[in-house]
N, CA, C and O atoms as a GROMACS GRO file, in nm:
protein
  588
    1MET      N    1  -1.235  -2.392  -0.503
    1MET     CA    2  -1.254  -2.230  -0.518
    1MET      C    3  -1.145  -2.196  -0.422
    1MET      O    4  -1.095  -2.233  -0.316
    2CYS      N    5  -1.133  -2.094  -0.526
    2CYS     CA    6  -0.992  -2.023  -0.461
    2CYS      C    7  -1.011  -1.953  -0.332
    2CYS      O    8  -1.121  -1.911  -0.295
    3LEU      N    9  -0.887  -1.939  -0.255
    3LEU     CA   10  -0.894  -1.868  -0.120
    3LEU      C   11  -0.948  -1.749  -0.124
    3LEU      O   12  -1.036  -1.722  -0.042
    4SER      N   13  -0.900  -1.639  -0.235
    4SER     CA   14  -0.984  -1.509  -0.217
    4SER      C   15  -1.102  -1.534  -0.242
    4SER      O   16  -1.157  -1.429  -0.206
    5VAL      N   17  -1.197  -1.612  -0.288
    5VAL     CA   18  -1.325  -1.641  -0.324
    5VAL      C   19  -1.368  -1.669  -0.195
    5VAL      O   20  -1.464  -1.612  -0.143
    6ARG      N   21  -1.306  -1.749  -0.145
    6ARG     CA   22  -1.378  -1.814  -0.004
    6ARG      C   23  -1.383  -1.730   0.090
    6ARG      O   24  -1.486  -1.727   0.159
    7VAL      N   25  -1.262  -1.630   0.123
    7VAL     CA   26  -1.267  -1.521   0.232
    7VAL      C   27  -1.356  -1.415   0.167
    7VAL      O   28  -1.421  -1.356   0.253
    8LEU      N   29  -1.382  -1.370   0.038
    8LEU     CA   30  -1.461  -1.334  -0.005
    8LEU      C   31  -1.636  -1.294   0.054
    8LEU      O   32  -1.697  -1.199   0.103
    9LEU      N   33  -1.662  -1.456   0.003
    9LEU     CA   34  -1.784  -1.502   0.030
    9LEU      C   35  -1.840  -1.501   0.158
    9LEU      O   36  -1.952  -1.466   0.196
   10ASN      N   37  -1.704  -1.561   0.244
   10ASN     CA   38  -1.729  -1.594   0.408
   10ASN      C   39  -1.761  -1.440   0.463
   10ASN      O   40  -1.861  -1.413   0.531
   11ILE      N   41  -1.654  -1.336   0.420
   11ILE     CA   42  -1.705  -1.168   0.481
   11ILE      C   43  -1.851  -1.148   0.440
   11ILE      O   44  -1.927  -1.106   0.528
   12GLN      N   45  -1.895  -1.171   0.332
   12GLN     CA   46  -2.016  -1.164   0.285
   12GLN      C   47  -2.141  -1.215   0.347
   12GLN      O   48  -2.243  -1.152   0.371
   13LEU      N   49  -2.114  -1.348   0.371
   13LEU     CA   50  -2.184  -1.422   0.443
   13LEU      C   51  -2.218  -1.399   0.593
   13LEU      O   52  -2.330  -1.409   0.644
   14LEU      N   53  -2.114  -1.368   0.648
   14LEU     CA   54  -2.071  -1.324   0.799
   14LEU      C   55  -2.128  -1.194   0.830
   14LEU      O   56  -2.167  -1.164   0.943
   15ASP      N   57  -2.133  -1.104   0.713
   15ASP     CA   58  -2.194  -0.982   0.772
   15ASP      C   59  -2.342  -1.006   0.774
   15ASP      O   60  -2.400  -0.973   0.878
   16MET      N   61  -2.404  -1.052   0.689
   16MET     CA   62  -2.551  -1.130   0.680
   16MET      C   63  -2.599  -1.195   0.806
   16MET      O   64  -2.701  -1.165   0.868
   17CYS      N   65  -2.506  -1.296   0.838
   17CYS     CA   66  -2.540  -1.351   0.955
   17CYS      C   67  -2.510  -1.297   1.093
   17CYS      O   68  -2.581  -1.313   1.192
   18GLN      N   69  -2.398  -1.235   1.087
   18GLN     CA   70  -2.376  -1.156   1.183
   18GLN      C   71  -2.260  -1.191   1.314
   18GLN      O   72  -2.229  -1.144   1.423
   19TYR      N   73  -2.222  -1.296   1.228
   19TYR     CA   74  -2.138  -1.398   1.331
   19TYR      C   75  -1.976  -1.324   1.328
   19TYR      O   76  -1.935  -1.252   1.236
   20PRO      N   77  -1.905  -1.357   1.440
   20PRO     CA   78  -1.767  -1.314   1.431
   20PRO      C   79  -1.680  -1.385   1.333
   20PRO      O   80  -1.688  -1.507   1.319
   21LEU      N   81  -1.597  -1.312   1.265
   21LEU     CA   82  -1.542  -1.382   1.173
   21LEU      C   83  -1.406  -1.457   1.254
   21LEU      O   84  -1.328  -1.510   1.175
   22ARG      N   85  -1.374  -1.465   1.378
   22ARG     CA   86  -1.272  -1.541   1.422
   22ARG      C   87  -1.291  -1.664   1.433
   22ARG      O   88  -1.214  -1.743   1.486
   23VAL      N   89  -1.399  -1.690   1.382
   23VAL     CA   90  -1.478  -1.853   1.388
   23VAL      C   91  -1.420  -1.905   1.282
   23VAL      O   92  -1.351  -2.002   1.311
   24PHE      N   93  -1.420  -1.875   1.161
   24PHE     CA   94  -1.339  -1.906   1.042
   24PHE      C   95  -1.212  -1.889   1.035
   24PHE      O   96  -1.139  -1.960   0.966
   25ALA      N   97  -1.172  -1.789   1.109
   25ALA     CA   98  -1.017  -1.753   1.087
   25ALA      C   99  -0.906  -1.876   1.055
   25ALA      O  100  -0.812  -1.876   0.976
   26SER      N  101  -0.945  -1.960   1.131
   26SER     CA  102  -0.830  -2.069   1.133
   26SER      C  103  -0.858  -2.151   1.008
   26SER      O  104  -0.788  -2.252   0.997
   27ASP      N  105  -0.936  -2.130   0.922
   27ASP     CA  106  -0.924  -2.194   0.782
   27ASP      C  107  -0.842  -2.129   0.726
   27ASP      O  108  -0.805  -2.194   0.629
   28TYR      N  109  -0.764  -1.985   0.734
   28TYR     CA  110  -0.695  -1.901   0.624
   28TYR      C  111  -0.600  -1.878   0.706
   28TYR      O  112  -0.622  -1.788   0.787
   29ASP      N  113  -0.452  -1.957   0.712
   29ASP     CA  114  -0.380  -1.945   0.792
   29ASP      C  115  -0.314  -1.799   0.822
   29ASP      O  116  -0.293  -1.759   0.937
   30ILE      N  117  -0.290  -1.735   0.722
   30ILE     CA  118  -0.234  -1.619   0.681
   30ILE      C  119  -0.313  -1.527   0.678
   30ILE      O  120  -0.284  -1.431   0.749
   31LEU      N  121  -0.452  -1.518   0.587
   31LEU     CA  122  -0.510  -1.409   0.559
   31LEU      C  123  -0.586  -1.374   0.681
   31LEU      O  124  -0.579  -1.274   0.753
   32GLY      N  125  -0.670  -1.493   0.688
   32GLY     CA  126  -0.807  -1.503   0.793
   32GLY      C  127  -0.743  -1.426   0.913
   32GLY      O  128  -0.840  -1.375   0.968
   33PRO      N  129  -0.642  -1.394   0.976
   33PRO     CA  130  -0.630  -1.321   1.087
   33PRO      C  131  -0.635  -1.186   1.054
   33PRO      O  132  -0.685  -1.098   1.126
   34ILE      N  133  -0.573  -1.166   0.923
   34ILE     CA  134  -0.567  -1.001   0.890
   34ILE      C  135  -0.692  -0.962   0.837
   34ILE      O  136  -0.705  -0.839   0.833
   35ILE      N  137  -0.794  -1.032   0.794
   35ILE     CA  138  -0.902  -0.991   0.748
   35ILE      C  139  -0.990  -0.956   0.888
   35ILE      O  140  -1.050  -0.850   0.907
   36ALA      N  141  -0.984  -1.068   0.978
   36ALA     CA  142  -1.047  -1.073   1.064
   36ALA      C  143  -1.006  -0.967   1.175
   36ALA      O  144  -1.079  -0.943   1.272
   37ASP      N  145  -0.892  -0.911   1.155
   37ASP     CA  146  -0.876  -0.776   1.249
   37ASP      C  147  -0.911  -0.677   1.209
   37ASP      O  148  -0.924  -0.577   1.278
   38VAL      N  149  -0.935  -0.685   1.079
   38VAL     CA  150  -0.976  -0.513   0.993
   38VAL      C  151  -1.102  -0.535   1.017
   38VAL      O  152  -1.167  -0.447   1.072
   39TYR      N  153  -1.154  -0.641   0.985
   39TYR     CA  154  -1.327  -0.659   1.002
   39TYR      C  155  -1.392  -0.583   1.135
   39TYR      O  156  -1.466  -0.485   1.145
   40GLU      N  157  -1.327  -0.681   1.240
   40GLU     CA  158  -1.339  -0.654   1.389
   40GLU      C  159  -1.347  -0.491   1.421
   40GLU      O  160  -1.444  -0.431   1.466
   41SER      N  161  -1.230  -0.442   1.387
   41SER     CA  162  -1.208  -0.305   1.401
   41SER      C  163  -1.324  -0.223   1.351
   41SER      O  164  -1.342  -0.118   1.413
   42PHE      N  165  -1.402  -0.246   1.258
   42PHE     CA  166  -1.526  -0.190   1.201
   42PHE      C  167  -1.621  -0.130   1.325
   42PHE      O  168  -1.677  -0.022   1.341
   43GLY      N  169  -1.612  -0.246   1.401
   43GLY     CA  170  -1.737  -0.269   1.520
   43GLY      C  171  -1.869  -0.299   1.493
   43GLY      O  172  -1.897  -0.379   1.403
   44ARG      N  173  -1.971  -0.232   1.575
   44ARG     CA  174  -2.097  -0.275   1.562
   44ARG      C  175  -2.171  -0.194   1.454
   44ARG      O  176  -2.276  -0.229   1.400
   45ASP      N  177  -2.093  -0.067   1.428
   45ASP     CA  178  -2.170   0.007   1.346
   45ASP      C  179  -2.096   0.022   1.196
   45ASP      O  180  -2.056   0.127   1.144
   46ARG      N  181  -2.092  -0.086   1.152
   46ARG     CA  182  -2.019  -0.114   1.022
   46ARG      C  183  -2.186  -0.158   0.940
   46ARG      O  184  -2.282  -0.219   0.986
   47ARG      N  185  -2.160  -0.093   0.796
   47ARG     CA  186  -2.274  -0.147   0.686
   47ARG      C  187  -2.215  -0.224   0.580
   47ARG      O  188  -2.106  -0.194   0.532
   48PHE      N  189  -2.275  -0.308   0.548
   48PHE     CA  190  -2.224  -0.386   0.422
   48PHE      C  191  -2.276  -0.318   0.285
   48PHE      O  192  -2.398  -0.306   0.273
   49HIS      N  193  -2.210  -0.282   0.204
   49HIS     CA  194  -2.269  -0.236   0.043
   49HIS      C  195  -2.232  -0.350  -0.063
   49HIS      O  196  -2.118  -0.378  -0.099
   50SER      N  197  -2.346  -0.409  -0.102
   50SER     CA  198  -2.306  -0.506  -0.175
   50SER      C  199  -2.355  -0.508  -0.342
   50SER      O  200  -2.453  -0.448  -0.385
   51TYR      N  201  -2.272  -0.584  -0.416
   51TYR     CA  202  -2.304  -0.523  -0.546
   51TYR      C  203  -2.469  -0.570  -0.601
   51TYR      O  204  -2.537  -0.507  -0.682
   52TRP      N  205  -2.508  -0.705  -0.527
   52TRP     CA  206  -2.649  -0.724  -0.558
   52TRP      C  207  -2.767  -0.610  -0.478
   52TRP      O  208  -2.888  -0.623  -0.499
   53GLN      N  209  -2.727  -0.532  -0.411
   53GLN     CA  210  -2.831  -0.500  -0.349
   53GLN      C  211  -2.830  -0.330  -0.418
   53GLN      O  212  -2.740  -0.248  -0.399
   54PRO      N  213  -2.953  -0.307  -0.497
   54PRO     CA  214  -2.997  -0.149  -0.585
   54PRO      C  215  -2.980  -0.058  -0.487
   54PRO      O  216  -3.021  -0.081  -0.374
   55GLY      N  217  -2.919   0.053  -0.518
   55GLY     CA  218  -2.868   0.157  -0.435
   55GLY      C  219  -2.810   0.137  -0.328
   55GLY      O  220  -2.852   0.186  -0.224
   56SER      N  221  -2.718   0.073  -0.333
   56SER     CA  222  -2.614   0.062  -0.221
   56SER      C  223  -2.485   0.112  -0.204
   56SER      O  224  -2.394   0.086  -0.125
   57GLY      N  225  -2.501   0.220  -0.331
   57GLY     CA  226  -2.421   0.318  -0.340
   57GLY      C  227  -2.254   0.302  -0.366
   57GLY      O  228  -2.161   0.380  -0.354
   58ILE      N  229  -2.264   0.140  -0.415
   58ILE     CA  230  -2.107   0.123  -0.509
   58ILE      C  231  -2.178   0.042  -0.637
   58ILE      O  232  -2.269  -0.039  -0.641
   59THR      N  233  -2.102   0.097  -0.728
   59THR     CA  234  -2.159   0.018  -0.860
   59THR      C  235  -2.003   0.013  -0.940
   59THR      O  236  -1.908   0.078  -0.896
   60PRO      N  237  -1.992  -0.081  -1.071
   60PRO     CA  238  -1.873  -0.138  -1.116
   60PRO      C  239  -1.850   0.005  -1.225
   60PRO      O  240  -1.937   0.093  -1.227
   61VAL      N  241  -1.726   0.016  -1.311
   61VAL     CA  242  -1.693   0.106  -1.406
   61VAL      C  243  -1.748   0.016  -1.506
   61VAL      O  244  -1.829   0.055  -1.590
   62VAL      N  245  -1.707  -0.098  -1.501
   62VAL     CA  246  -1.759  -0.180  -1.629
   62VAL      C  247  -1.819  -0.337  -1.590
   62VAL      O  248  -1.746  -0.432  -1.562
   63ARG      N  249  -1.986  -0.343  -1.596
   63ARG     CA  250  -2.039  -0.449  -1.585
   63ARG      C  251  -1.974  -0.543  -1.595
   63ARG      O  252  -1.872  -0.526  -1.662
   64HIS      N  253  -1.995  -0.681  -1.539
   64HIS     CA  254  -1.903  -0.789  -1.534
   64HIS      C  255  -1.968  -0.900  -1.482
   64HIS      O  256  -1.968  -0.890  -1.359
   65ASP      N  257  -2.031  -1.016  -1.525
   65ASP     CA  258  -2.105  -1.120  -1.436
   65ASP      C  259  -1.997  -1.181  -1.350
   65ASP      O  260  -2.025  -1.247  -1.250
   66ARG      N  261  -1.875  -1.158  -1.389
   66ARG     CA  262  -1.741  -1.220  -1.319
   66ARG      C  263  -1.675  -1.140  -1.230
   66ARG      O  264  -1.581  -1.186  -1.164
   67PHE      N  265  -1.730  -0.975  -1.213
   67PHE     CA  266  -1.675  -0.913  -1.145
   67PHE      C  267  -1.737  -0.902  -1.028
   67PHE      O  268  -1.855  -0.869  -1.044
   68VAL      N  269  -1.699  -0.921  -0.891
   68VAL     CA  270  -1.755  -0.912  -0.795
   68VAL      C  271  -1.697  -0.827  -0.696
   68VAL      O  272  -1.577  -0.840  -0.673
   69TYR      N  273  -1.783  -0.718  -0.615
   69TYR     CA  274  -1.725  -0.601  -0.609
   69TYR      C  275  -1.824  -0.588  -0.426
   69TYR      O  276  -1.930  -0.646  -0.404
   70GLY      N  277  -1.763  -0.514  -0.342
   70GLY     CA  278  -1.859  -0.495  -0.221
   70GLY      C  279  -1.805  -0.396  -0.137
   70GLY      O  280  -1.708  -0.347  -0.193
   71ALA      N  281  -1.823  -0.351  -0.041
   71ALA     CA  282  -1.763  -0.257   0.058
   71ALA      C  283  -1.805  -0.255   0.196
   71ALA      O  284  -1.925  -0.267   0.220
   72HIS      N  285  -1.704  -0.239   0.309
   72HIS     CA  286  -1.780  -0.227   0.432
   72HIS      C  287  -1.743  -0.063   0.462
   72HIS      O  288  -1.656   0.005   0.407
   73SER      N  289  -1.842  -0.021   0.570
   73SER     CA  290  -1.802   0.080   0.580
   73SER      C  291  -1.842   0.140   0.733
   73SER      O  292  -1.955   0.102   0.765
   74ALA      N  293  -1.793   0.204   0.809
   74ALA     CA  294  -1.839   0.231   0.993
   74ALA      C  295  -1.737   0.407   0.965
   74ALA      O  296  -1.663   0.446   0.875
   75PRO      N  297  -1.770   0.449   1.052
   75PRO     CA  298  -1.752   0.588   1.091
   75PRO      C  299  -1.590   0.588   1.054
   75PRO      O  300  -1.528   0.485   1.078
   76GLY      N  301  -1.537   0.673   1.010
   76GLY     CA  302  -1.391   0.672   0.957
   76GLY      C  303  -1.338   0.587   0.889
   76GLY      O  304  -1.215   0.586   0.899
   77LYS      N  305  -1.398   0.487   0.799
   77LYS     CA  306  -1.351   0.360   0.767
   77LYS      C  307  -1.414   0.291   0.670
   77LYS      O  308  -1.536   0.274   0.674
   78LEU      N  309  -1.353   0.253   0.590
   78LEU     CA  310  -1.422   0.229   0.426
   78LEU      C  311  -1.345   0.110   0.386
   78LEU      O  312  -1.229   0.143   0.358
   79LEU      N  313  -1.373  -0.041   0.370
   79LEU     CA  314  -1.316  -0.160   0.316
   79LEU      C  315  -1.368  -0.164   0.170
   79LEU      O  316  -1.490  -0.158   0.156
   80VAL      N  317  -1.282  -0.175   0.048
   80VAL     CA  318  -1.328  -0.209  -0.079
   80VAL      C  319  -1.275  -0.334  -0.090
   80VAL      O  320  -1.159  -0.371  -0.073
   81ILE      N  321  -1.399  -0.412  -0.129
   81ILE     CA  322  -1.374  -0.533  -0.184
   81ILE      C  323  -1.362  -0.547  -0.352
   81ILE      O  324  -1.426  -0.473  -0.426
   82MET      N  325  -1.294  -0.624  -0.390
   82MET     CA  326  -1.292  -0.691  -0.570
   82MET      C  327  -1.263  -0.798  -0.597
   82MET      O  328  -1.183  -0.858  -0.526
   83LEU      N  329  -1.318  -0.857  -0.710
   83LEU     CA  330  -1.269  -0.985  -0.685
   83LEU      C  331  -1.253  -1.020  -0.866
   83LEU      O  332  -1.368  -1.044  -0.903
   84ASN      N  333  -1.176  -1.028  -0.963
   84ASN     CA  334  -1.206  -1.084  -1.066
   84ASN      C  335  -1.193  -1.233  -1.097
   84ASN      O  336  -1.092  -1.302  -1.114
   85ASP      N  337  -1.358  -1.270  -1.100
   85ASP     CA  338  -1.352  -1.402  -1.111
   85ASP      C  339  -1.364  -1.496  -1.236
   85ASP      O  340  -1.444  -1.587  -1.259
   86THR      N  341  -1.262  -1.446  -1.308
   86THR     CA  342  -1.219  -1.488  -1.430
   86THR      C  343  -1.099  -1.552  -1.455
   86THR      O  344  -1.024  -1.545  -1.358
   87ASP      N  345  -1.051  -1.613  -1.552
   87ASP     CA  346  -0.944  -1.689  -1.592
   87ASP      C  347  -0.822  -1.594  -1.674
   87ASP      O  348  -0.706  -1.625  -1.702
   88GLU      N  349  -0.886  -1.486  -1.695
   88GLU     CA  350  -0.797  -1.343  -1.740
   88GLU      C  351  -0.740  -1.222  -1.684
   88GLU      O  352  -0.808  -1.184  -1.589
   89GLU      N  353  -0.640  -1.148  -1.707
   89GLU     CA  354  -0.609  -1.033  -1.663
   89GLU      C  355  -0.756  -0.945  -1.672
   89GLU      O  356  -0.829  -0.973  -1.768
   90ARG      N  357  -0.806  -0.832  -1.568
   90ARG     CA  358  -0.908  -0.774  -1.618
   90ARG      C  359  -0.849  -0.621  -1.565
   90ARG      O  360  -0.761  -0.619  -1.479
   91THR      N  361  -0.889  -0.526  -1.607
   91THR     CA  362  -0.935  -0.409  -1.545
   91THR      C  363  -1.034  -0.333  -1.500
   91THR      O  364  -1.071  -0.252  -1.585
   92ASN      N  365  -1.078  -0.330  -1.422
   92ASN     CA  366  -1.221  -0.292  -1.382
   92ASN      C  367  -1.180  -0.196  -1.271
   92ASN      O  368  -1.070  -0.148  -1.242
   93GLY      N  369  -1.341  -0.178  -1.201
   93GLY     CA  370  -1.294  -0.099  -1.074
   93GLY      C  371  -1.440  -0.024  -1.022
   93GLY      O  372  -1.547  -0.031  -1.083
   94ILE      N  373  -1.424   0.024  -0.940
   94ILE     CA  374  -1.598   0.086  -0.866
   94ILE      C  375  -1.634   0.219  -0.869
   94ILE      O  376  -1.539   0.297  -0.871
   95VAL      N  377  -1.741   0.267  -0.871
   95VAL     CA  378  -1.764   0.404  -0.806
   95VAL      C  379  -1.830   0.420  -0.736
   95VAL      O  380  -1.934   0.353  -0.739
   96ILE      N  381  -1.811   0.509  -0.640
   96ILE     CA  382  -1.859   0.547  -0.487
   96ILE      C  383  -1.996   0.618  -0.498
   96ILE      O  384  -2.018   0.668  -0.608
   97ASP      N  385  -2.070   0.630  -0.425
   97ASP     CA  386  -2.155   0.746  -0.436
   97ASP      C  387  -2.153   0.787  -0.299
   97ASP      O  388  -2.213   0.715  -0.219
   98PRO      N  389  -2.094   0.894  -0.255
   98PRO     CA  390  -2.055   0.969  -0.140
   98PRO      C  391  -2.179   1.020  -0.060
   98PRO      O  392  -2.157   1.068   0.051
   99ALA      N  393  -2.299   1.015  -0.104
   99ALA     CA  394  -2.424   1.042  -0.039
   99ALA      C  395  -2.441   0.940   0.058
   99ALA      O  396  -2.458   0.959   0.178
  100VAL      N  397  -2.432   0.767  -0.032
  100VAL     CA  398  -2.446   0.679   0.027
  100VAL      C  399  -2.369   0.626   0.112
  100VAL      O  400  -2.407   0.588   0.223
  101ILE      N  401  -2.216   0.616   0.057
  101ILE     CA  402  -2.135   0.555   0.175
  101ILE      C  403  -2.036   0.656   0.184
  101ILE      O  404  -1.975   0.677   0.080
  102PRO      N  405  -1.996   0.743   0.309
  102PRO     CA  406  -1.914   0.819   0.340
  102PRO      C  407  -1.750   0.766   0.295
  102PRO      O  408  -1.706   0.660   0.340
  103VAL      N  409  -1.670   0.850   0.204
  103VAL     CA  410  -1.545   0.805   0.204
  103VAL      C  411  -1.475   0.892   0.303
  103VAL      O  412  -1.492   1.014   0.306
  104PRO      N  413  -1.391   0.824   0.389
  104PRO     CA  414  -1.306   0.870   0.482
  104PRO      C  415  -1.182   0.948   0.437
  104PRO      O  416  -1.132   1.041   0.500
  105ALA      N  417  -1.136   0.893   0.313
  105ALA     CA  418  -1.031   0.924   0.268
  105ALA      C  419  -0.961   0.884   0.144
  105ALA      O  420  -0.973   0.763   0.124
  106ALA      N  421  -0.877   0.960   0.036
  106ALA     CA  422  -0.879   0.927  -0.044
  106ALA      C  423  -0.768   0.826  -0.121
  106ALA      O  424  -0.760   0.787  -0.237
  107ASP      N  425  -0.688   0.804  -0.004
  107ASP     CA  426  -0.574   0.731   0.012
  107ASP      C  427  -0.590   0.598   0.071
  107ASP      O  428  -0.616   0.587   0.191
  108GLY      N  429  -0.577   0.494  -0.009
  108GLY     CA  430  -0.604   0.339   0.064
  108GLY      C  431  -0.487   0.263   0.054
  108GLY      O  432  -0.404   0.293  -0.032
  109ARG      N  433  -0.467   0.151   0.143
  109ARG     CA  434  -0.377   0.072   0.126
  109ARG      C  435  -0.436  -0.098   0.119
  109ARG      O  436  -0.534  -0.133   0.185
  110GLU      N  437  -0.380  -0.167   0.054
  110GLU     CA  438  -0.446  -0.308   0.000
  110GLU      C  439  -0.402  -0.356   0.160
  110GLU      O  440  -0.292  -0.328   0.207
  111VAL      N  441  -0.494  -0.424   0.227
  111VAL     CA  442  -0.460  -0.508   0.341
  111VAL      C  443  -0.378  -0.604   0.371
  111VAL      O  444  -0.332  -0.625   0.483
  112PHE      N  445  -0.354  -0.679   0.254
  112PHE     CA  446  -0.226  -0.780   0.275
  112PHE      C  447  -0.120  -0.717   0.243
  112PHE      O  448  -0.027  -0.719   0.324
  113SER      N  449  -0.110  -0.664   0.153
  113SER     CA  450   0.049  -0.622   0.063
  113SER      C  451   0.126  -0.482   0.088
  113SER      O  452   0.239  -0.445   0.059
  114GLY      N  453  -0.004  -0.409   0.166
  114GLY     CA  454   0.046  -0.264   0.186
  114GLY      C  455   0.037  -0.175   0.084
  114GLY      O  456   0.060  -0.055   0.099
  115LYS      N  457  -0.003  -0.239  -0.047
  115LYS     CA  458   0.010  -0.163  -0.182
  115LYS      C  459  -0.081  -0.056  -0.158
  115LYS      O  460  -0.190  -0.068  -0.102
  116LYS      N  461  -0.033   0.050  -0.203
  116LYS     CA  462  -0.121   0.220  -0.216
  116LYS      C  463  -0.216   0.233  -0.334
  116LYS      O  464  -0.191   0.213  -0.453
  117PHE      N  465  -0.328   0.269  -0.277
  117PHE     CA  466  -0.397   0.324  -0.395
  117PHE      C  467  -0.478   0.437  -0.339
  117PHE      O  468  -0.488   0.469  -0.220
  118ARG      N  469  -0.545   0.503  -0.466
  118ARG     CA  470  -0.589   0.646  -0.464
  118ARG      C  471  -0.740   0.619  -0.548
  118ARG      O  472  -0.748   0.549  -0.650
  119LEU      N  473  -0.852   0.687  -0.484
  119LEU     CA  474  -0.995   0.739  -0.518
  119LEU      C  475  -0.935   0.852  -0.600
  119LEU      O  476  -0.835   0.922  -0.582
  120LYS      N  477  -1.031   0.849  -0.701
  120LYS     CA  478  -1.000   0.988  -0.812
  120LYS      C  479  -1.155   1.013  -0.833
  120LYS      O  480  -1.220   0.948  -0.915
  121ASN      N  481  -1.208   1.111  -0.753
  121ASN     CA  482  -1.354   1.120  -0.821
  121ASN      C  483  -1.444   1.048  -0.758
  121ASN      O  484  -1.563   1.062  -0.784
  122ASN      N  485  -1.402   0.968  -0.672
  122ASN     CA  486  -1.467   0.868  -0.594
  122ASN      C  487  -1.477   0.756  -0.654
  122ASN      O  488  -1.563   0.675  -0.620
  123LYS      N  489  -1.364   0.723  -0.784
  123LYS     CA  490  -1.354   0.616  -0.856
  123LYS      C  491  -1.228   0.530  -0.826
  123LYS      O  492  -1.123   0.595  -0.824
  124LEU      N  493  -1.219   0.394  -0.801
  124LEU     CA  494  -1.096   0.303  -0.808
  124LEU      C  495  -1.112   0.231  -0.903
  124LEU      O  496  -1.212   0.172  -0.943
  125GLU      N  497  -0.987   0.239  -0.950
  125GLU     CA  498  -0.984   0.128  -1.078
  125GLU      C  499  -0.845   0.065  -1.071
  125GLU      O  500  -0.749   0.134  -1.037
  126LEU      N  501  -0.832  -0.072  -1.105
  126LEU     CA  502  -0.704  -0.143  -1.092
  126LEU      C  503  -0.728  -0.207  -1.196
  126LEU      O  504  -0.825  -0.190  -1.270
  127ARG      N  505  -0.618  -0.304  -1.211
  127ARG     CA  506  -0.598  -0.430  -1.276
  127ARG      C  507  -0.604  -0.543  -1.209
  127ARG      O  508  -0.527  -0.519  -1.115
  128LEU      N  509  -0.650  -0.670  -1.190
  128LEU     CA  510  -0.668  -0.778  -1.143
  128LEU      C  511  -0.628  -0.900  -1.224
  128LEU      O  512  -0.675  -0.951  -1.325
  129PRO      N  513  -0.545  -0.923  -1.158
  129PRO     CA  514  -0.492  -1.064  -1.220
  129PRO      C  515  -0.591  -1.181  -1.189
  129PRO      O  516  -0.659  -1.182  -1.087
  130PRO      N  517  -0.596  -1.289  -1.292
  130PRO     CA  518  -0.673  -1.382  -1.314
  130PRO      C  519  -0.747  -1.433  -1.179
  130PRO      O  520  -0.667  -1.470  -1.092
  131ARG      N  521  -0.908  -1.445  -1.137
  131ARG     CA  522  -0.909  -1.498  -0.975
  131ARG      C  523  -0.812  -1.443  -0.872
  131ARG      O  524  -0.747  -1.522  -0.803
  132GLU      N  525  -0.800  -1.320  -0.859
  132GLU     CA  526  -0.756  -1.229  -0.772
  132GLU      C  527  -0.844  -1.145  -0.703
  132GLU      O  528  -0.928  -1.083  -0.769
  133SER      N  529  -0.839  -1.130  -0.563
  133SER     CA  530  -0.897  -1.022  -0.542
  133SER      C  531  -0.837  -0.907  -0.467
  133SER      O  532  -0.719  -0.923  -0.434
  134ARG      N  533  -0.907  -0.767  -0.427
  134ARG     CA  534  -0.780  -0.660  -0.326
  134ARG      C  535  -0.909  -0.642  -0.217
  134ARG      O  536  -1.031  -0.645  -0.238
  135PHE      N  537  -0.846  -0.626  -0.113
  135PHE     CA  538  -0.932  -0.554  -0.001
  135PHE      C  539  -0.842  -0.443   0.035
  135PHE      O  540  -0.735  -0.447   0.094
  136ILE      N  541  -0.919  -0.331  -0.021
  136ILE     CA  542  -0.818  -0.173   0.022
  136ILE      C  543  -0.927  -0.104   0.094
  136ILE      O  544  -1.045  -0.079   0.071
  137LEU      N  545  -0.826  -0.077   0.207
  137LEU     CA  546  -0.899  -0.026   0.305
  137LEU      C  547  -0.865   0.145   0.318
  137LEU      O  548  -0.753   0.191   0.300
  138PHE      N  549  -0.966   0.212   0.348
  138PHE     CA  550  -0.961   0.347   0.317
  138PHE      C  551  -0.992   0.411   0.485
  138PHE      O  552  -1.103   0.413   0.538
  139GLU      N  553  -0.886   0.452   0.537
  139GLU     CA  554  -0.909   0.490   0.679
  139GLU      C  555  -0.885   0.698   0.697
  139GLU      O  556  -0.803   0.770   0.640
  140ALA      N  557  -0.991   0.734   0.794
  140ALA     CA  558  -0.959   0.881   0.828
  140ALA      C  559  -0.838   0.924   0.871
  140ALA      O  560  -0.781   0.819   0.903
  141ALA      N  561  -0.774   1.003   0.890
  141ALA     CA  562  -0.667   1.059   0.969
  141ALA      C  563  -0.684   1.057   1.112
  141ALA      O  564  -0.795   1.066   1.163
  142PRO      N  565  -0.606   1.048   1.162
  142PRO     CA  566  -0.598   1.020   1.313
  142PRO      C  567  -0.686   1.155   1.365
  142PRO      O  568  -0.766   1.138   1.458
  143ASP      N  569  -0.676   1.255   1.320
  143ASP     CA  570  -0.721   1.390   1.338
  143ASP      C  571  -0.878   1.388   1.290
  143ASP      O  572  -0.964   1.469   1.324
  144GLY      N  573  -0.897   1.274   1.200
  144GLY     CA  574  -1.047   1.298   1.188
  144GLY      C  575  -1.073   1.354   1.017
  144GLY      O  576  -1.177   1.331   0.955
  145LYS      N  577  -0.959   1.426   0.964
  145LYS     CA  578  -0.980   1.499   0.870
  145LYS      C  579  -0.926   1.388   0.724
  145LYS      O  580  -0.865   1.281   0.721
  146ARG      N  581  -0.970   1.457   0.638
  146ARG     CA  582  -0.943   1.320   0.509
  146ARG      C  583  -0.847   1.406   0.442
  146ARG      O  584  -0.831   1.524   0.413
  147ASN      N  585  -0.770   1.258   0.425
  147ASN     CA  586  -0.656   1.306   0.357
  147ASN      C  587  -0.654   1.296   0.192
  147ASN      O  588  -0.556   1.337   0.129
   0.00000   0.00000   0.00000
């Protein structure tokens, strides 16, 4: 199983179990500590929104059984996770229902690369290489206003 799949699955499983992510961070020399820091910054008020939960507030632009997605939200923060679990490059994305998931900012950044992404009409589309994932963090400005 590729690293991004293991990280994504551990985040989903840990959220359901409520175990601290740092327990598993040593398995991922570089990625684990970054994800652990982001995840822990959400605090206890976080909520997990998964692709398998009806009414979760997050839906795919194009349904595909090998496109895995989810989100973690907390006051002023939203972490969107998308995984292309195929052997081909694909363009896909998610649509967020702001009535279910508050969107703190239109501009986000990929937590590993720092690459910038923008939500347009609560939709985020991007091109994903084979077996790759993106962890995109949207945060409210320090003054609490949406950017």
